[in-house]
C-alpha positions in Angstrom: 232.2 144.8 262.6 228.4 144.5 263.2 226.7 143.4 266.3 225.7 140.2 264.6 229.3 139.3 263.7 230.5 140.1 267.2 227.8 137.9 268.8 228.4 135.2 266.3 232.1 135.1 267.1 231.4 135.0 270.8 228.9 132.2 270.4 231.3 130.2 268.3 234.2 130.5 270.7 233.6 131.5 274.3 229.9 130.8 274.4 230.5 127.2 273.4 233.2 126.8 276.2 230.9 128.4 278.8 227.9 126.2 277.9 230.1 123.1 277.9 231.5 124.0 281.4 227.9 124.6 282.7 226.9 121.2 281.3 229.7 119.4 283.0 229.1 121.1 286.3 225.4 120.3 286.2 226.1 116.6 285.3 228.6 116.3 288.2 226.5 118.2 290.8 224.5 115.1 292.1 227.8 113.2 292.6 229.5 115.8 294.9 230.5 114.7 298.4 227.7 115.2 301.0 224.8 115.1 298.5 223.7 111.6 299.3 221.1 112.7 301.8 219.7 115.3 299.5 219.5 112.7 296.7 217.7 110.2 298.9 215.2 112.8 300.1 214.5 113.8 296.5 214.1 110.1 295.4 211.7 109.4 298.3 209.7 112.6 298.2 207.1 111.2 295.9 206.1 108.7 298.7 205.8 111.5 301.4 202.0 111.5 301.5 201.6 107.8 300.6 199.5 105.9 303.2 199.4 102.5 301.5 195.8 102.9 300.4 194.4 104.0 303.8 
């Protein structure tokens, strides 16, 4: 078996499962308990240096 065939088999089976698991974890990360404060801080960070035109 060549290296290409081995890597191809890994990507078709375990690689797909690993990437799907990473995708689900990253999509669920903002909704974990206790993250509301971090989410609010990130949402309002663009207004940190805003002085209402002054």
